[in-house]
DRENSEFI-261367 format. One record per residue: residue in three letters; x, y, z of N, C-alpha, C in turn. Coordinates in nm, 4 decimals, always signed. Example, Ala and Ser with C-alpha at 12.3 -4.5 7.8 and 13.67 -1.06 7.14 Angstrom:
aa;n.u;n.v;n.w;ca.u;ca.v;ca.w;c.u;c.v;c.w
ALA;+1.3190;-0.5690;+0.7800;+1.2300;-0.4500;+0.7800;+1.3200;-0.3300;+0.7800
SER;+1.2850;-0.2250;+0.7080;+1.3670;-0.1060;+0.7140;+1.2900;+0.0030;+0.7870
This chain:
aa;n.u;n.v;n.w;ca.u;ca.v;ca.w;c.u;c.v;c.w
ILE;+26.2323;+5.7090;+17.2196;+26.2615;+5.5663;+17.2250;+26.4056;+5.5409;+17.1841
ASP;+26.4516;+5.6058;+17.0764;+26.5887;+5.5869;+17.0296;+26.6909;+5.6304;+17.1334
SER;+26.6535;+5.7275;+17.2185;+26.7476;+5.7758;+17.3195;+26.7366;+5.6972;+17.4503
GLY;+26.6560;+5.5900;+17.4485;+26.6470;+5.5051;+17.5667;+26.5309;+5.5353;+17.6588
ASN;+26.4420;+5.6277;+17.6192;+26.3252;+5.6601;+17.7016;+26.2184;+5.5532;+17.6811
ARG;+26.1939;+5.4737;+17.7828;+26.0996;+5.3619;+17.7708;+25.9737;+5.3830;+17.8536
THR;+25.9378;+5.5095;+17.8749;+25.8178;+5.5404;+17.9535;+25.7124;+5.6025;+17.8631
CYS;+25.5898;+5.5498;+17.8690;+25.4805;+5.6057;+17.7894;+25.4477;+5.7460;+17.8411
PRO;+25.4457;+5.8475;+17.7526;+25.4187;+5.9843;+17.7980;+25.2750;+6.0047;+17.8466
ILE;+25.1851;+5.9156;+17.8123;+25.0452;+5.9287;+17.8529;+25.0182;+5.8551;+17.9836
THR;+25.0505;+5.7251;+17.9854;+25.0195;+5.6427;+18.1028;+25.1302;+5.6435;+18.2071
LYS;+25.2523;+5.6869;+18.1687;+25.3712;+5.6861;+18.2549;+25.4157;+5.5441;+18.2903
LEU;+25.3635;+5.4451;+18.2177;+25.4031;+5.3069;+18.2404;+25.5203;+5.2712;+18.1505
PRO;+25.6047;+5.1754;+18.1917;+25.7194;+5.1367;+18.1079;+25.6743;+5.0637;+17.9814
LEU;+25.7405;+5.0930;+17.8708;+25.7124;+5.0248;+17.7447;+25.7949;+4.8975;+17.7367
SER;+25.7541;+4.8076;+17.6473;+25.8324;+4.6865;+17.6270;+25.9650;+4.7222;+17.5615
GLU;+26.0574;+4.6284;+17.5630;+26.1907;+4.6549;+17.5076;+26.1834;+4.6887;+17.3595
THR;+26.0925;+4.6223;+17.2875;+26.0724;+4.6520;+17.1449;+25.9240;+4.6836;+17.1248
PRO;+25.8816;+4.8055;+17.1561;+25.7381;+4.8403;+17.1474;+25.6857;+4.8296;+17.0045
TYR;+25.5615;+4.7828;+16.9930;+25.4979;+4.7669;+16.8618;+25.4273;+4.8969;+16.8252
LEU;+25.4853;+4.9711;+16.7347;+25.4319;+5.1016;+16.6971;+25.3840;+5.0993;+16.5523
ILE;+25.2700;+5.1609;+16.5273;+25.2135;+5.1682;+16.3926;+25.2115;+5.3133;+16.3478
PRO;+25.2834;+5.3490;+16.2403;+25.2813;+5.4885;+16.1929;+25.1447;+5.5262;+16.1384
ASN;+25.0951;+5.6425;+16.1769;+24.9653;+5.6909;+16.1299;+24.9880;+5.7808;+16.0082
HIS;+24.9998;+5.7183;+15.8906;+25.0293;+5.7935;+15.7685;+24.9154;+5.8881;+15.7307
ALA;+24.7928;+5.8480;+15.7589;+24.6787;+5.9332;+15.7246;+24.6850;+6.0643;+15.8028
LEU;+24.7115;+6.0535;+15.9327;+24.7206;+6.1745;+16.0142;+24.8402;+6.2591;+15.9713
ARG;+24.9513;+6.1933;+15.9395;+25.0707;+6.2660;+15.8972;+25.0431;+6.3473;+15.7709
SER;+24.9714;+6.2871;+15.6770;+24.9404;+6.3576;+15.5522;+24.8529;+6.4795;+15.5777
LEU;+24.7541;+6.4644;+15.6675;+24.6680;+6.5782;+15.6995;+24.7477;+6.6905;+15.7641
ILE;+24.8411;+6.6544;+15.8506;+24.9241;+6.7554;+15.9163;+25.0092;+6.8294;+15.8141
LEU;+25.0671;+6.7548;+15.7186;+25.1519;+6.8163;+15.6175;+25.0735;+6.9097;+15.5259
ASN;+24.9435;+6.8847;+15.5121;+24.8607;+6.9674;+15.4243;+24.7920;+7.0822;+15.4983
PHE;+24.8229;+7.0955;+15.6253;+24.7588;+7.2009;+15.7047;+24.8633;+7.3029;+15.7453
ASP;+24.8416;+7.4283;+15.7120;+24.9367;+7.5337;+15.7463;+24.9399;+7.5563;+15.8971
HIS;+25.0609;+7.5542;+15.9505;+25.0751;+7.5782;+16.0941;+25.0455;+7.7241;+16.1265
VAL;+24.9803;+7.7437;+16.2382;+24.9441;+7.8786;+16.2806;+25.0421;+7.9235;+16.3889
SER;+25.0938;+8.0421;+16.3754;+25.1888;+8.0934;+16.4741;+25.1176;+8.1218;+16.6051
LEU;+25.1945;+8.1283;+16.7126;+25.1380;+8.1575;+16.8440;+25.0713;+8.2936;+16.8441
LYS;+25.1279;+8.3851;+16.7675;+25.0715;+8.5197;+16.7619;+24.9326;+8.5177;+16.7018
GLU;+24.9132;+8.4366;+16.5977;+24.7820;+8.4289;+16.5335;+24.6803;+8.3633;+16.6254
SER;+24.7227;+8.2586;+16.6953;+24.6281;+8.1838;+16.7784;+24.5874;+8.2610;+16.9030
SER;+24.6679;+8.3604;+16.9432;+24.6360;+8.4375;+17.0631;+24.5941;+8.5805;+17.0302
ARG;+24.5394;+8.5990;+16.9095;+24.4997;+8.7331;+16.8680;+24.3852;+8.7854;+16.9545
PRO;+24.3691;+8.9159;+16.9630;+24.2647;+8.9742;+17.0484;+24.1250;+8.9322;+17.0050
ARG;+24.0336;+8.9363;+17.0967;+23.8951;+8.8982;+17.0683;+23.8339;+8.9865;+16.9606
THR;+23.8707;+9.1146;+16.9585;+23.8132;+9.2050;+16.8593;+23.8508;+9.1615;+16.7178
GLN;+23.9708;+9.1084;+16.7016;+24.0121;+9.0609;+16.5702;+23.9348;+8.9352;+16.5317
GLN;+23.9085;+8.8492;+16.6298;+23.8292;+8.7293;+16.6034;+23.6870;+8.7679;+16.5613
GLU;+23.6326;+8.8667;+16.6288;+23.4984;+8.9117;+16.5928;+23.4970;+8.9703;+16.4518
HIS;+23.6047;+9.0407;+16.4179;+23.6148;+9.0950;+16.2823;+23.6185;+8.9828;+16.1790
SER;+23.6918;+8.8751;+16.2095;+23.7000;+8.7610;+16.1184;+23.5638;+8.6968;+16.0985
HIS;+23.4857;+8.6859;+16.2062;+23.3526;+8.6271;+16.1958;+23.2604;+8.7151;+16.1103
SER;+23.2707;+8.8448;+16.1294;+23.1906;+8.9368;+16.0495;+23.2310;+8.9299;+15.9030
GLN;+23.3604;+8.9199;+15.8797;+23.4129;+8.9098;+15.7436;+23.3672;+8.7799;+15.6782
SER;+23.3703;+8.6708;+15.7559;+23.3319;+8.5413;+15.7001;+23.1855;+8.5394;+15.6579
GLN;+23.0989;+8.6089;+15.7314;+22.9577;+8.6121;+15.6972;+22.9348;+8.6774;+15.5617
ALA;+23.0077;+8.7856;+15.5352;+22.9954;+8.8530;+15.4053;+23.0469;+8.7635;+15.2933
LEU;+23.1551;+8.6919;+15.3192;+23.2130;+8.6021;+15.2184;+23.1175;+8.4862;+15.1887
ILE;+23.0554;+8.4329;+15.2933;+22.9594;+8.3239;+15.2761;+22.8409;+8.3705;+15.1927
SER;+22.7921;+8.4900;+15.2216;+22.6780;+8.5447;+15.1470;+22.7097;+8.5562;+14.9986
THR;+22.8312;+8.5984;+14.9672;+22.8722;+8.6094;+14.8274;+22.8805;+8.4724;+14.7616
LEU;+22.9327;+8.3760;+14.8364;+22.9496;+8.2416;+14.7813;+22.8168;+8.1747;+14.7504
VAL;+22.7192;+8.1906;+14.8375;+22.5918;+8.1193;+14.8201;+22.4950;+8.1934;+14.7280
SER;+22.5217;+8.3195;+14.6997;+22.4318;+8.3984;+14.6151;+22.4385;+8.3502;+14.4698
GLN;+22.3225;+8.3244;+14.4116;+22.3167;+8.2787;+14.2727;+22.3543;+8.3889;+14.1741
SER;+22.3497;+8.5133;+14.2195;+22.3825;+8.6249;+14.1305;+22.5315;+8.6591;+14.1305
SER;+22.6098;+8.5929;+14.2155;+22.7535;+8.6223;+14.2230;+22.8255;+8.5677;+14.1007
SER;+22.9208;+8.6430;+14.0497;+23.0013;+8.5986;+13.9364;+23.1050;+8.4971;+13.9834
ASN;+23.1649;+8.4255;+13.8885;+23.2701;+8.3306;+13.9234;+23.3879;+8.4008;+13.9896
ALA;+23.4186;+8.5199;+13.9439;+23.5301;+8.5960;+14.0015;+23.5016;+8.6297;+14.1480
SER;+23.3772;+8.6678;+14.1776;+23.3394;+8.7003;+14.3154;+23.3436;+8.5754;+14.4037
LYS;+23.2959;+8.4646;+14.3495;+23.2988;+8.3391;+14.4255;+23.4419;+8.2944;+14.4515
LEU;+23.5284;+8.3128;+14.3517;+23.6682;+8.2742;+14.3685;+23.7344;+8.3563;+14.4782
GLU;+23.7068;+8.4857;+14.4807;+23.7619;+8.5721;+14.5847;+23.7108;+8.5293;+14.7220
SER;+23.5826;+8.4976;+14.7307;+23.5248;+8.4538;+14.8580;+23.5857;+8.3211;+14.9032
LEU;+23.5991;+8.2281;+14.8106;+23.6580;+8.0979;+14.8435;+23.8013;+8.1127;+14.8915
THR;+23.8785;+8.1964;+14.8223;+24.0189;+8.2158;+14.8577;+24.0331;+8.2679;+14.9996
ARG;+23.9490;+8.3640;+15.0355;+23.9572;+8.4228;+15.1692;+23.8989;+8.3287;+15.2752
LEU;+23.7955;+8.2549;+15.2391;+23.7387;+8.1586;+15.3341;+23.8368;+8.0445;+15.3630
VAL;+23.9132;+8.0048;+15.2622;+24.0140;+7.9004;+15.2830;+24.1150;+7.9467;+15.3878
ARG;+24.1575;+8.0721;+15.3793;+24.2530;+8.1249;+15.4768;+24.1911;+8.1287;+15.6174
LEU;+24.0660;+8.1733;+15.6262;+24.0009;+8.1864;+15.7566;+23.9735;+8.0502;+15.8214
THR;+23.9293;+7.9546;+15.7419;+23.8926;+7.8241;+15.7987;+24.0131;+7.7385;+15.8337
LYS;+24.1301;+7.7742;+15.7834;+24.2498;+7.6991;+15.8205;+24.2816;+7.7150;+15.9681
ARG;+24.2559;+7.8317;+16.0231;+24.3039;+7.8615;+16.1576;+24.1928;+7.8801;+16.2611
ASP;+24.0678;+7.8717;+16.2204;+23.9601;+7.9020;+16.3148;+23.8501;+7.7961;+16.3080
SER;+23.8428;+7.7142;+16.4108;+23.7438;+7.6067;+16.4159;+23.6015;+7.6613;+16.4187
SER;+23.5805;+7.7735;+16.4870;+23.4456;+7.8299;+16.4974;+23.3966;+7.8794;+16.3615
ILE;+23.4874;+7.9300;+16.2791;+23.4486;+7.9736;+16.1447;+23.4182;+7.8523;+16.0572
ARG;+23.4916;+7.7429;+16.0766;+23.4601;+7.6203;+16.0018;+23.3178;+7.5754;+16.0319
ARG;+23.2808;+7.5804;+16.1585;+23.1437;+7.5409;+16.1960;+23.0417;+7.6386;+16.1387
LYS;+23.0756;+7.7664;+16.1395;+22.9842;+7.8683;+16.0882;+22.9603;+7.8489;+15.9392
VAL;+23.0670;+7.8208;+15.8641;+23.0543;+7.7994;+15.7199;+22.9652;+7.6783;+15.6932
THR;+22.9847;+7.5724;+15.7697;+22.9052;+7.4502;+15.7504;+22.7577;+7.4746;+15.7799
GLU;+22.7304;+7.5439;+15.8883;+22.5919;+7.5672;+15.9293;+22.5204;+7.6667;+15.8387
SER;+22.5952;+7.7454;+15.7615;+22.5346;+7.8503;+15.6785;+22.4776;+7.7983;+15.5470
GLY;+22.5072;+7.6721;+15.5142;+22.4634;+7.6181;+15.3859;+22.5627;+7.6401;+15.2737
ALA;+22.6829;+7.6876;+15.3076;+22.7836;+7.7158;+15.2055;+22.8449;+7.5894;+15.1459
VAL;+22.8257;+7.4754;+15.2130;+22.8819;+7.3500;+15.1609;+22.8248;+7.3187;+15.0227
ARG;+22.6950;+7.3346;+15.0073;+22.6323;+7.3067;+14.8776;+22.6885;+7.3985;+14.7690
ALA;+22.7118;+7.5257;+14.8043;+22.7683;+7.6201;+14.7080;+22.9102;+7.5794;+14.6704
ALA;+22.9873;+7.5328;+14.7687;+23.1240;+7.4871;+14.7415;+23.1231;+7.3626;+14.6526
LEU;+23.0286;+7.2729;+14.6776;+23.0165;+7.1524;+14.5948;+22.9818;+7.1884;+14.4504
ASP;+22.8973;+7.2884;+14.4328;+22.8643;+7.3340;+14.2969;+22.9891;+7.3883;+14.2270
CYS;+23.0755;+7.4548;+14.3036;+23.1998;+7.5076;+14.2453;+23.2957;+7.3949;+14.2069
VAL;+23.2904;+7.2829;+14.2801;+23.3731;+7.1675;+14.2425;+23.3315;+7.1155;+14.1050
ASP;+23.2026;+7.1288;+14.0730;+23.1523;+7.0854;+13.9421;+23.1888;+7.1816;+13.8297
SER;+23.2466;+7.2959;+13.8646;+23.2788;+7.3976;+13.7652;+23.3910;+7.3516;+13.6719
CYS;+23.3899;+7.4030;+13.5502;+23.4979;+7.3756;+13.4549;+23.6192;+7.4644;+13.4817
ASN;+23.6018;+7.5640;+13.5679;+23.7103;+7.6545;+13.6048;+23.7999;+7.5843;+13.7069
GLN;+23.9235;+7.5492;+13.6661;+24.0110;+7.4699;+13.7521;+24.0517;+7.5442;+13.8792
VAL;+24.0704;+7.6742;+13.8711;+24.1087;+7.7514;+13.9897;+23.9938;+7.7539;+14.0895
LEU;+23.8722;+7.7731;+14.0392;+23.7537;+7.7718;+14.1245;+23.7370;+7.6341;+14.1884
GLN;+23.7608;+7.5318;+14.1106;+23.7500;+7.3946;+14.1592;+23.8530;+7.3677;+14.2693
GLU;+23.9764;+7.4129;+14.2467;+24.0826;+7.3895;+14.3446;+24.0527;+7.4587;+14.4773
LYS;+24.0066;+7.5846;+14.4708;+23.9770;+7.6575;+14.5943;+23.8591;+7.5965;+14.6691
SER;+23.7592;+7.5505;+14.5969;+23.6434;+7.4894;+14.6633;+23.6821;+7.3569;+14.7295
LEU;+23.7692;+7.2802;+14.6663;+23.8179;+7.1566;+14.7274;+23.8990;+7.1870;+14.8534
SER;+23.9792;+7.2936;+14.8480;+24.0588;+7.3325;+14.9649;+23.9689;+7.3730;+15.0808
LEU;+23.8597;+7.4434;+15.0497;+23.7656;+7.4816;+15.1541;+23.6997;+7.3582;+15.2150
LEU;+23.6570;+7.2652;+15.1308;+23.5943;+7.1424;+15.1809;+23.6928;+7.0620;+15.2657
LEU;+23.8203;+7.0619;+15.2264;+23.9217;+6.9925;+15.3061;+23.9328;+7.0552;+15.4445
ASN;+23.9352;+7.1884;+15.4507;+23.9412;+7.2558;+15.5802;+23.8181;+7.2244;+15.6654
LEU;+23.7012;+7.2245;+15.6019;+23.5779;+7.1954;+15.6753;+23.5780;+7.0528;+15.7294
SER;+23.6415;+6.9620;+15.6564;+23.6432;+6.8216;+15.6976;+23.7312;+6.7983;+15.8199
LEU;+23.8100;+6.8973;+15.8590;+23.8933;+6.8829;+15.9783;+23.8075;+6.8750;+16.1048
GLU;+23.6850;+6.9253;+16.0963;+23.5910;+6.9132;+16.2085;+23.5257;+6.7742;+16.2026
ASP;+23.5424;+6.6961;+16.3090;+23.4865;+6.5608;+16.3101;+23.3364;+6.5606;+16.2841
ASP;+23.2675;+6.6613;+16.3345;+23.1223;+6.6678;+16.3173;+23.0820;+6.6897;+16.1718
ASN;+23.1751;+6.7354;+16.0886;+23.1429;+6.7633;+15.9485;+23.1659;+6.6449;+15.8561
LYS;+23.2434;+6.5470;+15.8997;+23.2896;+6.4412;+15.8089;+23.1740;+6.3598;+15.7490
VAL;+23.0812;+6.3173;+15.8326;+22.9673;+6.2390;+15.7830;+22.8739;+6.3279;+15.7016
GLY;+22.8554;+6.4513;+15.7469;+22.7674;+6.5438;+15.6756;+22.8144;+6.5733;+15.5344
LEU;+22.9436;+6.5889;+15.5157;+22.9980;+6.6144;+15.3820;+22.9712;+6.4962;+15.2885
VAL;+22.9870;+6.3762;+15.3414;+22.9582;+6.2568;+15.2599;+22.8098;+6.2520;+15.2258
ALA;+22.7252;+6.2833;+15.3227;+22.5802;+6.2835;+15.2993;+22.5403;+6.3886;+15.1960
ASP;+22.6156;+6.4982;+15.1893;+22.5848;+6.6052;+15.0930;+22.6313;+6.5732;+14.9509
GLY;+22.7021;+6.4615;+14.9336;+22.7403;+6.4196;+14.7991;+22.8820;+6.4541;+14.7584
VAL;+22.9711;+6.4727;+14.8564;+23.1079;+6.5118;+14.8215;+23.1843;+6.3986;+14.7518
ILE;+23.1504;+6.2728;+14.7798;+23.2253;+6.1616;+14.7210;+23.2132;+6.1595;+14.5690
ARG;+23.0938;+6.1849;+14.5187;+23.0748;+6.1875;+14.3725;+23.1660;+6.2910;+14.3085
ARG;+23.1736;+6.4082;+14.3697;+23.2592;+6.5135;+14.3151;+23.4062;+6.4740;+14.3219
ILE;+23.4453;+6.4130;+14.4335;+23.5856;+6.3733;+14.4501;+23.6254;+6.2731;+14.3440
VAL;+23.5400;+6.1740;+14.3200;+23.5713;+6.0711;+14.2195;+23.5871;+6.1338;+14.0814
THR;+23.4996;+6.2274;+14.0469;+23.5095;+6.2958;+13.9179;+23.6417;+6.3708;+13.9066
VAL;+23.6793;+6.4406;+14.0134;+23.8051;+6.5155;+14.0125;+23.9244;+6.4205;+14.0001
LEU;+23.9196;+6.3084;+14.0701;+24.0289;+6.2118;+14.0625;+24.0465;+6.1592;+13.9208
ARG;+23.9379;+6.1568;+13.8454;+23.9431;+6.1066;+13.7080;+23.9891;+6.2127;+13.6078
VAL;+23.9355;+6.3333;+13.6199;+23.9574;+6.4316;+13.5120;+24.0070;+6.5673;+13.5614
GLY;+24.0372;+6.5824;+13.6886;+24.0802;+6.7119;+13.7412;+24.2252;+6.7430;+13.7101
SER;+24.2673;+6.8633;+13.7449;+24.4068;+6.9023;+13.7297;+24.4899;+6.8276;+13.8342
PRO;+24.6224;+6.8198;+13.8156;+24.7063;+6.7499;+13.9146;+24.6887;+6.8025;+14.0570
ASP;+24.6837;+6.9341;+14.0739;+24.6664;+6.9894;+14.2082;+24.5305;+6.9517;+14.2667
CYS;+24.4271;+6.9575;+14.1837;+24.2927;+6.9218;+14.2306;+24.2850;+6.7741;+14.2679
LYS;+24.3488;+6.6897;+14.1890;+24.3489;+6.5466;+14.2194;+24.4158;+6.5187;+14.3537
ALA;+24.5278;+6.5867;+14.3798;+24.5991;+6.5662;+14.5063;+24.5139;+6.6115;+14.6249
ILE;+24.4487;+6.7271;+14.6115;+24.3631;+6.7763;+14.7206;+24.2442;+6.6826;+14.7406
ALA;+24.1872;+6.6328;+14.6312;+24.0736;+6.5412;+14.6403;+24.1114;+6.4135;+14.7145
ALA;+24.2305;+6.3607;+14.6865;+24.2765;+6.2400;+14.7555;+24.2978;+6.2687;+14.9043
THR;+24.3533;+6.3864;+14.9361;+24.3728;+6.4244;+15.0761;+24.2389;+6.4385;+15.1472
LEU;+24.1399;+6.4906;+15.0778;+24.0061;+6.5047;+15.1345;+23.9471;+6.3677;+15.1677
LEU;+23.9698;+6.2695;+15.0812;+23.9233;+6.1333;+15.1108;+23.9901;+6.0796;+15.2371
THR;+24.1196;+6.1077;+15.2527;+24.1907;+6.0646;+15.3732;+24.1275;+6.1244;+15.4977
SER;+24.0950;+6.2520;+15.4905;+24.0331;+6.3196;+15.6042;+23.8967;+6.2601;+15.6362
LEU;+23.8157;+6.2359;+15.5334;+23.6820;+6.1796;+15.5548;+23.6889;+6.0370;+15.6083
ALA;+23.7944;+5.9632;+15.5700;+23.8067;+5.8227;+15.6086;+23.8473;+5.8048;+15.7543
VAL;+23.8678;+5.9137;+15.8261;+23.8951;+5.9026;+15.9693;+23.7742;+5.8421;+16.0407
VAL;+23.6547;+5.8691;+15.9882;+23.5317;+5.8153;+16.0472;+23.5029;+5.6772;+15.9866
GLU;+23.4803;+5.5793;+16.0719;+23.4666;+5.4407;+16.0275;+23.3550;+5.4219;+15.9250
VAL;+23.2384;+5.4837;+15.9496;+23.1261;+5.4653;+15.8579;+23.1585;+5.5220;+15.7201
ASN;+23.2406;+5.6266;+15.7151;+23.2795;+5.6843;+15.5859;+23.3694;+5.5904;+15.5076
LYS;+23.4511;+5.5123;+15.5777;+23.5374;+5.4162;+15.5081;+23.4537;+5.3168;+15.4284
ALA;+23.3453;+5.2715;+15.4896;+23.2564;+5.1775;+15.4215;+23.1868;+5.2444;+15.3034
THR;+23.1412;+5.3677;+15.3234;+23.0711;+5.4402;+15.2165;+23.1631;+5.4682;+15.0990
ILE;+23.2821;+5.5168;+15.1273;+23.3781;+5.5479;+15.0204;+23.4173;+5.4214;+14.9458
GLY;+23.4443;+5.3143;+15.0219;+23.4871;+5.1897;+14.9581;+23.3825;+5.1305;+14.8658
SER;+23.2561;+5.1446;+14.9010;+23.1490;+5.0867;+14.8197;+23.1040;+5.1793;+14.7071
TYR;+23.1546;+5.3042;+14.7073;+23.1137;+5.3986;+14.6033;+23.1801;+5.3593;+14.4710
PRO;+23.1032;+5.3501;+14.3615;+23.1594;+5.3097;+14.2326;+23.2779;+5.3974;+14.1916
ASP;+23.3883;+5.3340;+14.1585;+23.5080;+5.3981;+14.1036;+23.5922;+5.4756;+14.2044
ALA;+23.5520;+5.4843;+14.3314;+23.6312;+5.5617;+14.4271;+23.7697;+5.5003;+14.4466
ILE;+23.7737;+5.3716;+14.4777;+23.9022;+5.3055;+14.5002;+23.9788;+5.2892;+14.3699
SER;+23.9101;+5.2551;+14.2622;+23.9804;+5.2386;+14.1338;+24.0415;+5.3701;+14.0867
ALA;+23.9744;+5.4820;+14.1164;+24.0288;+5.6130;+14.0787;+24.1557;+5.6433;+14.1583
LEU;+24.1568;+5.6070;+14.2863;+24.2768;+5.6262;+14.3679;+24.3918;+5.5385;+14.3192
VAL;+24.3601;+5.4137;+14.2859;+24.4637;+5.3227;+14.2369;+24.5192;+5.3719;+14.1030
SER;+24.4326;+5.4228;+14.0182;+24.4773;+5.4792;+13.8905;+24.5717;+5.5967;+13.9134
LEU;+24.5400;+5.6807;+14.0115;+24.6265;+5.7944;+14.0449;+24.7592;+5.7451;+14.1013
LEU;+24.7547;+5.6394;+14.1786;+24.8764;+5.5802;+14.2329;+24.9668;+5.5280;+14.1209
ARG;+24.9043;+5.4835;+14.0141;+24.9795;+5.4243;+13.9023;+25.0412;+5.5303;+13.8108
VAL;+24.9679;+5.6358;+13.7808;+25.0134;+5.7288;+13.6761;+25.0309;+5.8732;+13.7249
GLY;+25.0042;+5.9018;+13.8510;+25.0118;+6.0391;+13.8986;+25.1541;+6.0875;+13.9210
ASN;+25.1673;+6.2181;+13.9466;+25.2990;+6.2715;+13.9815;+25.3294;+6.2353;+14.1274
ASP;+25.4436;+6.2805;+14.1776;+25.4855;+6.2407;+14.3126;+25.3830;+6.2772;+14.4186
ARG;+25.3313;+6.3998;+14.4115;+25.2347;+6.4432;+14.5121;+25.1050;+6.3637;+14.5009
GLU;+25.0576;+6.3426;+14.3779;+24.9333;+6.2675;+14.3580;+24.9474;+6.1252;+14.4096
ARG;+25.0614;+6.0641;+14.3819;+25.0826;+5.9252;+14.4250;+25.0906;+5.9159;+14.5769
LYS;+25.1573;+6.0133;+14.6393;+25.1670;+6.0123;+14.7858;+25.0283;+6.0246;+14.8498
GLU;+24.9475;+6.1181;+14.7982;+24.8156;+6.1404;+14.8577;+24.7205;+6.0239;+14.8310
SER;+24.7305;+5.9643;+14.7116;+24.6433;+5.8502;+14.6820;+24.6824;+5.7293;+14.7670
ALA;+24.8123;+5.7084;+14.7858;+24.8581;+5.5966;+14.8690;+24.8129;+5.6156;+15.0138
THR;+24.8188;+5.7389;+15.0619;+24.7756;+5.7672;+15.1989;+24.6258;+5.7427;+15.2150
ALA;+24.5476;+5.7845;+15.1151;+24.4027;+5.7615;+15.1203;+24.3708;+5.6119;+15.1191
LEU;+24.4396;+5.5368;+15.0341;+24.4175;+5.3923;+15.0274;+24.4558;+5.3256;+15.1593
TYR;+24.5646;+5.3732;+15.2176;+24.6079;+5.3194;+15.3475;+24.4990;+5.3405;+15.4533
ALA;+24.4419;+5.4587;+15.4541;+24.3358;+5.4888;+15.5515;+24.2126;+5.4023;+15.5270
LEU;+24.1761;+5.3860;+15.4014;+24.0571;+5.3074;+15.3678;+24.0752;+5.1598;+15.3994
CYS;+24.1984;+5.1107;+15.3927;+24.2234;+4.9680;+15.4119;+24.2143;+4.9235;+15.5576
SER;+24.1950;+5.0155;+15.6496;+24.1710;+4.9717;+15.7873;+24.0299;+4.9135;+15.8019
PHE;+23.9463;+4.9353;+15.6995;+23.8139;+4.8723;+15.6945;+23.8274;+4.7433;+15.6143
PRO;+23.8017;+4.6268;+15.6741;+23.8321;+4.4971;+15.6111;+23.7794;+4.4799;+15.4687
ASP;+23.6554;+4.5190;+15.4423;+23.5989;+4.4971;+15.3088;+23.6739;+4.5736;+15.2004
ASN;+23.7396;+4.6822;+15.2395;+23.8096;+4.7629;+15.1393;+23.9408;+4.7003;+15.0940
ARG;+23.9978;+4.6124;+15.1751;+24.1278;+4.5549;+15.1398;+24.1187;+4.4743;+15.0111
LYS;+24.0142;+4.3931;+14.9999;+23.9969;+4.3135;+14.8782;+23.9705;+4.4057;+14.7586
ARG;+23.8916;+4.5092;+14.7790;+23.8628;+4.6019;+14.6695;+23.9909;+4.6675;+14.6194
VAL;+24.0767;+4.7089;+14.7129;+24.2009;+4.7766;+14.6744;+24.2918;+4.6809;+14.5974
VAL;+24.3015;+4.5568;+14.6434;+24.3853;+4.4575;+14.5735;+24.3257;+4.4244;+14.4365
ASP;+24.1943;+4.4065;+14.4303;+24.1283;+4.3750;+14.3042;+24.1471;+4.4829;+14.1985
CYS;+24.1681;+4.6074;+14.2428;+24.1868;+4.7171;+14.1485;+24.3315;+4.7281;+14.0991
GLY;+24.4169;+4.6376;+14.1447;+24.5546;+4.6361;+14.0944;+24.6536;+4.7183;+14.1734
SER;+24.6205;+4.7474;+14.2986;+24.7098;+4.8330;+14.3774;+24.8470;+4.7699;+14.4021
VAL;+24.8489;+4.6383;+14.4182;+24.9759;+4.5715;+14.4489;+25.0744;+4.5863;+14.3331
């Protein structure tokens, strides 16, 4: 547009002289929090993809096993976070395996590193549109609110980003907004958090405010 191109790249129709554009801050934040995958990684041989799927199954088994130690779960979470960043099919596999409940239990852990990795895994899983409502139904909002209140700075930032991802779905905006302390916790983070925490909380609030009922809640909590 700045260089004088007034043609829509999608419709090929001419744009108005001063087109009305709305920046999508929620999407921008998700992009910034997602590691870009090189062309080499995305075009890897099928045998390597099959190896990743086999590897993910073993990691999932360790994560969901009640006999696994925290150290074993942390190792599994760390490797699953790497795998789910770049492979949509593995994200679906992790969700269908029942590992979400195990990850949610790790969010409740007093171990901050375990908590951070489990939040990162849930964030990756939320990138699948089909998972967004399911994660809310499984009780992720309660965990997020707790983390926003008492978690480490890194965990709080990831939790706020996770809310942004979940708020892409309209019904989730209503659920999150009506959940006790969800919006007030974000506003509190906006007020006293570090730069990263404030950026992520502001982005989450921006996403939630596209739902009309949430606008009054956000203002009532002192966001202005």
